C-alpha positions, 0 to 999 in steps of 0.5 A, a space after each residue: 613806634 613800630 616805624 623805628 624798627 623798620 629799615 631801609 630795606 623793608 626788614 624788621 628790626 625790633 630791639 627792647 633796649 632802644 625801646 625808650 628811643 624809639 619812643 622819643 622818635 615817636 613823639 618827634 615825629 608827630 610833634 613835626 607832623 604837628 607843625 607842619 602847616 603844609 598839605 597837598 589839598 589844605 584840608 583838616 590834618 589827621 594824625 594817627 599814633 598807634 601805639 601802646 597808650 593805655 594811661 593818662 601819663 602816656 597819652 598826655 602829652 600827644 593830646 596836649 601837643 595837638 590841641 596846642 597846635 588847634 588838631 582835635 583830639 580823638 581817642 579810639 578804644 576797642 575791644 580785642 575780638 581775640 584772647 589775650 594768650 592769642 594776642 600774646 602769641 601772635 605779636 611780633 615782639 616777643 610781649 609774653 602773655 603777663 605783660 600784654 595782661 597787665 596792658 590790657 589791665 591798666 587801660 584807661 578807658 575814662 581817658 577822655 574825660 581826664 584829658 577834659 579835665 586837662 582842659 583839651 577838648 576830646 571826642 572818642 570812638 569805642 569799637 568792640 
């Protein structure tokens, strides 16, 4: 979704009030990538969604779209090496520490199992 905020001159121009539009843009970009059947070397498609997907509700549309297009789903979980205080201090969106903590606490480390329950084959990596 961060690419939504990049302007042609390279300036990063974030606006919280447009966040919903940015997420819609991100999902539509993902759908286009899933639909794209032309790859330079006919290799398997690798599409990375770098987003704050902390719950099944947030990730399910992406997983369903990938599955419908025959693209394997792999979730990558990670535990941050920095403290949440340091993450809040460094983020470029000025997200307050309280919100960073809420997002961290919402992370569903079993989303891969829930996707399988939905009939979507899924693998996962856990990076510490």
